[in-house]
C-alpha positions in Angstrom: -17.9 -7.1 4.9 -16.4 -9.8 2.8 -13.8 -9.5 0.0 -12.8 -12.5 -2.0 -10.0 -12.3 -4.5 -9.4 -14.7 -7.4 -7.3 -14.9 -10.6 -3.8 -15.3 -9.3 -1.3 -17.7 -10.6 2.0 -18.3 -12.4 2.8 -16.2 -15.5 5.9 -15.7 -17.5 7.6 -12.3 -17.6 5.9 -10.1 -20.2 2.6 -11.9 -19.7 -0.7 -10.8 -18.5 -3.0 -11.7 -15.6 -6.4 -10.5 -14.4 -7.5 -10.4 -10.8 -11.0 -10.1 -9.5 -12.4 -9.2 -6.1 -16.0 -10.0 -5.3 -17.4 -7.8 -2.5 -20.4 -8.4 -0.2 -21.8 -7.2 3.1 -21.8 -3.5 2.3 -23.1 -1.1 -0.3 -20.3 -1.5 -2.8 -21.1 1.5 -4.9 -20.6 3.9 -2.1 -16.9 3.1 -1.4 -13.6 3.4 -3.1 -11.7 0.2 -3.6 -7.9 -0.6 -3.6 -5.5 -3.3 -4.6 -2.4 -3.8 -2.4 0.4 -6.3 -2.7 3.0 -7.7 -0.4 6.2 -9.4 -1.5 8.2 -11.7 0.8 10.2 -9.6 3.2 8.6 -6.4 2.1 5.9 -4.1 3.5 2.4 -4.2 2.0 2.1 -1.4 -0.7 -0.7 0.2 -2.5 -0.9 -0.8 -6.1 -4.0 0.9 -7.4 -7.2 2.6 -6.2 -10.5 3.5 -7.7 -13.2 5.8 -6.6 -16.7 4.7 -5.7 -18.2 5.5 -9.2 -15.0 4.5 -11.0 -14.3 8.0 -12.2 -10.9 8.4 -10.5 -8.1 6.0 -10.4 -4.6 6.2 -9.0 -1.5 3.9 -9.4 1.8 3.2 -7.9 4.6 4.6 -10.1 5.9 1.0 -10.5 2.8 -0.2 -12.3 1.6 2.9 -14.2 1.0 2.1 -17.8 1.0 -1.6 -17.1 -1.9 -2.2 -14.7 -5.5 -1.1 -14.9 -8.0 -1.0 -12.1 -11.7 -1.1 -12.9 -15.0 -1.9 -11.2 -18.5 -3.1 -12.0 -20.9 -1.8 -9.3 -23.7 -3.9 -10.6 -21.6 -7.1 -10.0 -20.0 -5.7 -6.8 -16.6 -6.6 -8.2 -13.3 -4.7 -8.6 -10.7 -5.9 -11.1 -7.0 -5.5 -11.7 -5.7 -6.1 -15.2 -1.9 -6.6 -15.1 0.1 -6.5 -18.4 3.8 -6.6 -19.1 4.4 -8.4 -15.9 7.8 -8.4 -14.3 9.4 -10.7 -11.8 9.3 -7.9 -9.3 5.5 -7.9 -9.5 5.6 -11.3 -7.7 3.6 -10.9 -4.5 0.3 -11.7 -2.7 -2.3 -9.3 -4.0 -5.0 -8.0 -1.6 -8.3 -6.3 -2.2 -9.1 -3.5 0.3 -11.8 -1.0 1.2 -11.8 1.7 3.8 -15.0 2.7 5.5 -14.5 5.5 8.0 -11.7 4.3 10.4 -12.2 0.7 9.4 -10.2 -1.2 6.8 -11.2 -4.5 5.3 -9.0 -7.0 3.5 -9.5 -10.1 1.4 -7.5 -13.2 2.0 -5.1 -12.4 -0.9 -4.2 -14.2 -4.1 -0.7 -15.2 -5.1 0.8 -13.8 -8.3 4.1 -15.3 -9.4 6.0 -13.9 -12.4 8.7 -16.4 -13.4 10.1 -18.1 -16.4 
């Protein structure tokens, strides 16, 4: 299993950024996918999740209405569109999938929201 995130960077408060996670090494369309984030000095937290077919999504309260998770099973890619970004959204963002008792993580991509 390999998960490779991309799309992080520096953005001003109120701006937008889109993250992508390219998956390989497993049957992507069979598994739910998640985005987590970890800010300095804080625990890793679940940001958003999406079911295998993309029919169900869930979000942390802190990002509801601002972030949108989606997936393209043909491209084996999951996305996170982040709008109205706030300084408190600054973190390393990780792509994740859980298969049985195993959890797989990408290497993470840094998102910094600052003026």
